[in-house]
C-alpha positions as CSV (number, residue, x, y, z in Angstrom):
1,M,-15.5,73.5,170.7
2,S,-18.7,75.5,170.8
3,I,-20.9,76.0,168.0
4,E,-20.0,79.8,167.8
5,A,-16.2,78.8,167.5
6,A,-16.8,76.0,164.9
7,L,-19.1,78.7,162.7
8,D,-16.2,81.4,163.3
9,R,-13.6,78.7,161.9
10,I,-16.0,77.9,159.3
11,R,-16.3,81.3,158.1
12,E,-12.5,82.0,157.9
13,A,-12.5,78.6,155.5
14,E,-14.9,80.4,153.7
15,A,-13.2,83.6,153.7
16,T,-9.8,82.0,152.6
17,A,-11.2,79.8,149.7
18,K,-13.1,82.5,148.7
19,V,-16.5,80.8,148.9
20,P,-19.5,82.8,147.5
21,D,-21.8,84.3,150.1
22,D,-25.3,83.4,148.1
23,D,-25.9,80.7,150.4
24,R,-24.0,81.4,153.8
25,A,-26.8,82.4,156.1
26,Q,-29.1,79.5,155.2
27,Q,-26.2,77.0,155.0
28,H,-25.0,78.1,158.3
29,E,-28.3,77.8,160.1
30,V,-28.1,74.6,159.0
31,Y,-25.0,73.9,160.4
32,E,-25.8,75.6,163.8
33,K,-29.1,73.1,163.7
34,T,-27.0,70.3,163.0
35,F,-24.4,71.0,165.5
36,D,-27.3,71.5,168.2
37,A,-28.9,67.9,167.6
38,L,-25.1,66.6,167.6
39,E,-24.8,68.2,171.2
40,D,-28.1,66.8,172.0
41,V,-27.2,63.3,171.3
42,T,-23.6,63.4,172.5
43,P,-23.8,65.5,175.7
44,D,-20.9,64.0,177.1
45,D,-18.0,64.1,174.6
46,D,-16.8,67.8,175.4
47,D,-17.8,69.2,172.0
48,E,-16.1,66.1,170.5
49,G,-18.3,65.9,167.6
50,V,-18.8,69.2,167.0
51,A,-15.4,69.6,166.2
52,V,-14.9,66.6,164.1
53,V,-17.8,67.8,161.8
54,T,-16.3,71.5,161.8
55,E,-13.0,70.0,160.5
56,W,-14.7,67.5,158.0
57,I,-16.7,71.1,156.6
58,I,-13.5,73.3,156.4
59,E,-11.6,70.2,154.6
60,Q,-14.5,70.0,152.1
61,I,-14.3,73.8,151.6
62,Q,-10.7,73.8,150.9
63,T,-11.1,71.3,148.8
64,N,-13.9,71.5,147.0
65,Q,-14.5,75.6,146.9
66,K,-17.6,75.1,148.3
67,R,-19.8,74.7,151.2
68,P,-20.9,70.9,152.0
69,G,-25.2,70.7,151.7
70,S,-26.7,70.0,154.6
71,R,-27.7,66.3,154.0
72,A,-23.9,65.5,153.7
73,V,-23.3,67.5,156.8
74,R,-26.2,65.8,159.0
75,Q,-24.7,62.4,157.1
76,R,-21.0,63.2,158.4
77,A,-22.6,63.9,161.9
78,R,-24.6,60.7,161.9
79,K,-21.3,58.7,160.8
80,Y,-19.6,60.3,164.0
81,C,-22.6,59.2,166.4
82,Q,-22.3,55.4,164.7
83,E,-18.8,55.5,165.2
84,N,-18.9,56.3,169.0
85,D,-22.1,54.4,169.6
86,Y,-24.6,57.0,170.0
87,E,-28.1,56.1,169.5
88,I,-30.1,58.8,167.1
89,S,-33.8,58.6,166.6
90,D,-35.4,58.2,163.4
91,N,-37.1,61.6,164.4
92,N,-34.1,63.5,165.2
93,W,-32.4,66.2,162.8
94,L,-28.9,63.7,162.4
95,G,-31.9,60.8,161.9
96,A,-33.5,62.1,158.6
């Protein structure tokens, strides 16, 4: 799944759940930064990590009627990397 496709799916979930637009642009920037970092760490997984984290974000939106925060999204991406034996530097966005 491409990053743009992931963001489109997130936008659709937000519209369906009627999530307010108040911080949408800022949150989407953080999601994109997380997806970019995930692709850098997992270059050979055919964007599976992006798809997994996207599905988690959508689930959170549907369940809680709000966007998950930056820290929670990074933690989910980090968990994916750990489960699949991808190393994350402490200097990496996902390691923060």
